[in-house]
N, C-alpha and C positions, 0 to 999 in steps of 0.2 A: 259658185260658193261665195258666201259673204265673208271675205277675208278678215276684215277687222273684227267681226264677231267671233270667228274661228280662233284668232290669236288671243282674244280677250279671255275666252274660256280656258285655253291652254295655260295662259299665264296665271290665272286664278288657281287652278288645280295644282300646277307645279309649285306655287308658293305654299299651298296648304300641305302638300306632301312633304316638302322640305322642312316646314315648320314642325310637323308631327315627328319626323325623323329626328330632328334636333332635340326636341323636348322629351319625347317618350322613348327614344332608343339611345341616343348619344349620352344625354345627361345621366340616366340611370347607370350606364356603363362607367361613367366617371364618378360613381358613388354620390350622385346628386339627385337620387330618386325622391327624397323628401321635398326638395325644391320643386320638382316636376309635379308632385302630387298637390302641393300647396297652391300652385298657380293654375292647376288644371281647369277648375270651374270657370275662372275668368277667361282663360284662353279659349275654351270651347264656346263660351258665349260670344267672344269676339269673332271667332271663325264663322259661327252661325249668323251673326249680324252682317258680316261681309257677304256671305252667300245669299242672304235674304235680299240685300240691296242689289246684288247682281241679278238675281232671279226676277225681281220686280221690274228692273230696267230692261231686261232682255226678253223675258217671257219664254215661250217655246218649251223645249224639253226641260230647261232648268226649273220651271215651275213644277213639272211632274216629279222631279227628284226631290224638291223641297216639300211637296205635299206628302210624299211617302215618308220622309224623315220626320215631319212634324207630327205624324200620327203614331210614331213608335214610342208611346209613353212607357211601354213595358220594358224596353231595353236601353233606350238612349237617355243620356243625362237630361234632366229637366231644363238645364240652361239652353240646350239645343232645341228641344221640342217647343218650349215657350217662345223662343225667339222666332222660330219658323212658323208658328201657328198662324200668324197674320197673313201668310201667303195664301191661305184659303180665300181671303177677301181683298187682297191688295193688288191683284193683277190689274194693270192699267187698261182701260177700254180703248177701242179704236174709235176714230171720229165717225160721226153718223154718215157723212158723205161717203166714206170708204165702205161702210156697211151697206149703204144704199146701192153702191156700184156693184158689189158682189151679188146682191139679190136680183138686181135688174139684169145683170149678165147671165145669171142662171135661168131666169124665167123668160127673158127676152121681151119683157113689158115693164112699164113704169111701176114703181113700188105701190102706188095708189090703186092700181088695177088688181093687185093680189090681196092687199090688206087695206080695209077701209080706215083703220086706225092703227098707227104704229108708234109706240112710245119711244121718244128720242133717247131718254136715259136708260141704259141697260140695267136689267135686274141683277145680272151677274156677269162677270168677265172671267174667263178661264184661259188656260194656256193655248188652246187650239181655237176657240171661238168665244162668242159672247151671246147673251140671251136678252131678247127684248119682248115685252108684252105687246100683244096686238089683237086685232079682231079680223076674222076672215069675211070677205065680201060675199054676199049671196048673189044669185043670178039677177036680182032686181037692183043690185048695187048697194043694198043696205047691209049693215053689219049683222053677222049671225052670232048666236051664243052657243056654247060657252066661250069665254075668252081663251086665247091660246098664247103660247110662248114660242118665239121664233129663235132658233139657235143658228147663228150665222158664223161661218168660218172666217178667220182673220185673213186679210189679204197677204199674199205671198207666204203663207204658212208652210207650204211644202218645201220651199227653199230654206226657210228658217230651220225646219226639222232636219233636213238633210245636212245643213251646216253643223248643227248641234251634235247630231249623231256621229258625224265625221270627227269632230273634236273629242267626243267621249271615247271613240275607238282608240285614239292616241293615248288618252288617259288610261284606258283599260290595259293597253300594252305596257304602260309604266307599272301599273299595279300588279300585273301578271308576273313581273320579274321578282316579286317578293315571294320566297319559297313557301312560307306557310299558306299564302293565298293560292299559289300555283298548284299546290298539292290538293287543295280542296275544291277548286272550281276552275272551269275554263271561262274566264271573264269575257273573253272576246265572243265565244259562242253564246253566252247568256245575253250579251248586248245585242247580238244579231237577232236573237229570238224576240227581245224587247222591241227592236226596230221594226220587225214584221208586224207585231201587234200595234205599234204606234201608227204605222201606215194604214192599217185597217181602221184605226180610230178616226182618221181624217176623211173617211168615206162615210157620210151621213146616211146613205142608202143602207149600208151594212149595219149601222147603228139602229136604224128603224126596224130592220128585220130581227136583230137581236132582242129589241124591246118586246116585240110581239111573241117571240119564242119564250122569253122570260114570263110574260103575262100569261101565256097558255099553261106554263108549268105551275103557276100559282093561282090558276082559275078557281080552284077549290078552297082557297085560303082568303076569306074576306078581310083578314087582318093585314094583308099586304096589297099595295096598290101600285100600278104602273101606268103612267100617263098614256093616253091614246095617241097614235101617230096619224097625222093628216097627210096621206100620201099625195093628194092633189097639190099640196103646197110643200113638197119635199123633193130635194134633188141631192146630188152628191155633196154640195157645199151649203145647203140650207135645209134645216129640219124643223118642221112645225109640229108641236105637241100640245096636248091638253094642258091647260094651266091649272096646276094643283098647288095652291098656296098653303104651305105647311111650315112647321118649326124645324129649323136646322138642328141636326142631332147633337151638336156641341153647344147649343144655346141652352145651357142648363137652367138658367133662371126662368126662361119662357116655358120650358118643359115642366118645371115644378109649379109655375103659375097656372098652367093648364090642368094641373091635377094628375099628371102622368107620372107613374113610378119610374125613376131612372133605372132601378135594378131590374124591373120588368122589361124595360126597353132593351137593356143589355142582353138579357136572356132570350128575348124574342129575336134580336138581331143574330145571335149565335145560332139559334134554332133554324132560322131561315137558311143560313149558310150550310148547316149540316144537311139540310134537305137538298140544297143545290149540289153539294159535292157527292153525297152518298146515294141520292135517289135520281136526280136529274142529270148528273154528270155534266152540267153546264152552269157556270157561275159568273156572277158580276165580279169582275176582277179589279175594279177601281173604287173600292168602298170608302174613299176619303170623305171627310165631313161635308164637303160641298155637294155630294151626290146622295146623301141620306137625310131623310126628313121624317118627322112624326106629324100625323094629321089627326088632331082631336075631333071628335064628333059629339055633339050635344043633343040632349033630349028636348022635349017641348018646354021644360022648365029652365033650360039653359045650363043644366048640369052635364058634366062629362059622362057620356054613356059608353063610349068605346074610343079606340084610336087605332090608326093604321100606320104601318111602316111603309114609307114611300121610297122607291128606288128610281133614280134618274141617271141619265148618261150611261148608255150601254155600248159605247164605242170600244171599250176594253173588256172583253169577256174571255173566259177560258173553258176548255173542254177537258174532261178527265178521261184518260185512256183506260182500257180494261185492266192493264197491268198496274197502273197507279191506284185505281180504285181498289183492287185486291189488296195492295199494300196498305192503303189507308184504312180499309175495313179491319185488316189484321191488327193494325196499330190501335184502333179504337177499342177493339175487343180486348187487346192486351192491357190497355190502360184501365178498362172497366173491370177486368179480373185481377189487376195488379200482378200480372205475370211478367217478370223481367225477361225470361227466356223468350217469351213470345214477342216482346218488344224488339229484341234483337232480330228475330225472324222477320218481323215487319220491316226493320231497317234494311235487311238484306233484300227483301222483295222490292223495296223502293229504290235500292241502289245508292243509299246515302252513306255507306261505310267505305272507308279506304281499305285497300288490300292489306292483308297481314295484321289486322286488328286482333287483339286478344279478346275473343268472344266470351270466354269464361269470366274474365275480369269485368267486361262490359255488362254481362248479365248480373253479376254481383252488385255493380254500381246501380243498376236499375232497381234491383230489389231494395237496396238501402235507400235509394231516393224515394221509392214508394213508402217505405217505413217511416222516413223522417218528414217528408213533405206532403204526403197524400192528404187531401181534404182541406188544406190551408188556403185561405183567401189570398188575393194579391197583396193586400196590406200586411197580412201575417207573414207572407214570404219575404217581403221587403224588410220587415221589422225583426226578422229572425236574429237571434243572438249570434254574435261573432264566433263564439265557441262552437256552436252547432255547425256552422258553415265550415269553420276551420277544421273541425273533426272530420267532416266528409271529405274536404280537400286533402287532408293528410292521408286518409285511408286510400283514396284513389288519385293521389297526386300525379302519378305517371300518366294515367288515362286522361285526366283533365289537361295536363301539359301537352300531350300529343293531340288531343281533340280529333279523334279518328273519323271525322265526318267530311263528306264532300257534297257539293251541290249538283244534283243531276241537271242535265240540260233542259228537261221538260218541267222543271220546278219553278221557274222564275215567276210566272204569273200566280201560281198557287201560293208560293212562299211569300210573295209580295202582298197578296190579298190577305192571307192569314196574319201576317205581321201587322198590317194596318188595322185589321179587325180586332186583334188583341189589344192594341192601343186604344181604340174607340170604346170597347167594352170596359176597359179599366178606367177610362175617363168618365164614362157614365156612372159606373159603380165601383169606387175604390175597393169595396169588399167583394168584388166579383170572384166567384168560385167556379173556375173552369171545370173542376172535377164533378161537381154536382150538375153542371149544365150538360156535360157529355154523357152522364150515366144513363139517362133514358134511352139515348140512341145506342149506347153500348149494350144495354140489356136487350133491346130489340134485335140487334145483330146476333147476339148470343143465342137468343131463342130461334132466330131464323136458321142459324148454323147448326144447332143441336136438335131442333124440332121440339123444344120445350124443356122445362126443368127436369122432367124424369129422364129424358134422353141425355141431358147434360150430366146428371148424376150417374147414369149407366156408363157413360163414356169415362167419367172419372174412376169408376169402379174397375172397368176394364184396364185402364192405365195403371191402377194400383196392382192388379193381378200380374200384369206384364212386368212391373217393377220387381215384385216379389220373385217371379219366375226367373228373372235375370240376375238376381243377387248372387247365387252360387257361382255363376260364370264370372261375374265381376270380382268376387272375392278371390277366385282362382287366378285371375289375371293380375290382381294386386299382389298376391303372394309370389307369383312368378317374377314380376318386376322387382320385388324386394330381394329375392334370391339372386337375381342376375345383376343387381346394382343399378337398375335403370329407373328407380323410383325418383320422381322429381317433386320438389317442394316449392310451391309458388307462394310468395308473400309480397304484398305491396311495400311493406316496410323494408324487406331485404333489397328489393329492386331499387327503392329510393336511396338506401344507403350505398349500394354499389354505384348507382348513378352519380351520387354526390362525390364519392371517392374518385371515380373516373374523371369527372369534371375538374376536381381539385388537382389531379395529376397533370391533366392537360394544361391547366393554368400555370402550374409550377414549372413545367417544361418551357412554356412560352416566356415566363419571367426569367428563367436561367438563360435562355437564348438571347433575350433582349439585353440583359445585364452584360453578358459576354461580348456581344457585338458593340454595345455602347462603350465598355471599357477599352476594347481593342481599338475602336475608332479614336477615342481620346488619346491613347498611347501613340498611335501612328501620327495623329495630328501634331502632338507635342514633339515628335521626332522628325518633323518637317516632311513626313510622307503624306502629302495632302490628298493625292488621288486614291491610294488604298484606304486612307482614313474616311474619305467621302463615301466610298463604296460600303465600308462597314457601317458607317452612319446611316446610309440609306437602308441597309439590312436591318438596323436597329429600329428604324421607323416602321418598316414592314412588320417586324415582330411585335411592336407596340400596337399597331392597328389590329393584328390578329388577336392579341390579348384583349383589346378593347371590344371587338365586335363578335367574337365567338361565344 
């Protein structure tokens, strides 16, 4: 283990955690929430800048973490995403001699015998390896076409990854002690799953096989392109691919200059992932901007005739289990039909609900969310009036406060992928409308499930008949409960009122206890009873801390 690297990572995250605790937990408890809110933007930008500097200097897994955060334009403050965006291009390259040494150790021959031409300056440098343009030598010793790119693993990368993951396990144990996080996810288990995937990523033979599987899945889609793998020049630490020179998906100026619609690019990107998840059950799990490109194609007059979506870097891929696929299909159909109860059923199938959640209240919240937010673009959702959001929060305050969701162990890759994808689509098209994008797939799944529109209508009619047939029994049950005094009335406003009253009583009891202990300590100290006074004073401090942090 690289001890200095290990300690540096721990010191950084320990400082960040303590900083967040002080500003976002302690100060609001001291009635200084306004100060915390006023300085939040500058504080987040400062933390992101420190992390960016650390990641650039250290590389390894830190770059992976930063790339994930930089793409979350949909949920993270812009101060963070903007500061970390440079990580896509700022990774420092290795020296050419170190890269040459890796290639020659892998093939057992001088570099010039495998590649007739090898560009010294790398095209791109990533956390695990870096990419150089080259040309493969033919049997006659001359360069063959087309040109290729050679992806070479960084020296000592396995030790670096092991050190970073070891440090992150310690950080995960710290985070796991926070009850709201502990209730919703097992951070250690999620990190272990990420570790397994990362070790697969540093095996370039595995990456080459994944690229060919992905290419076969999209063989019928001319609008998607995957570079060809040259197996004669590929090993576990060196990967040689077809050179596809295209526009980076976040180079918005170049995309517009090429005549490509950014909105169309966002829709096509999402469409390819719907296919990967719901049809292929095999998806590219690392869609950060450095791995996605747009390839314009011109006609004889030099005008744009079409363009392709190019995927590279298949080291991190995921597979969808039958159980997860069933839950995802159910969720997509529920969203397409705006069925709040079916959304809850999908949550249960996916295992994302905490035990004991109020399913009826969650169903009501889903229906209200569909009514208020359905069909709105990302920009419209961001610009929604405070009154609308506050009204929803007031109606379902307890549910939002509890946030009864957990992260299943098999969701880390899919969740990470969808999170990054959401940010990229929003960046391409600020007016991106996820509802319209998923509706064609939802409609197709509904037709597959019901056998067509007429069967869907028949199913709804049967459901209506069943409802009518069950009404007498339900009415009888309602009257019976009323007669026996077992009728319960559920109201989010009542729950909120009782919760506030209960919290106020707890605070009052803590205040009375604190005041009594403090007065007693002062009286004993003035009466020269220092030891008993000190004990009561210590008790007053404990009561104050309880009052502060509960």
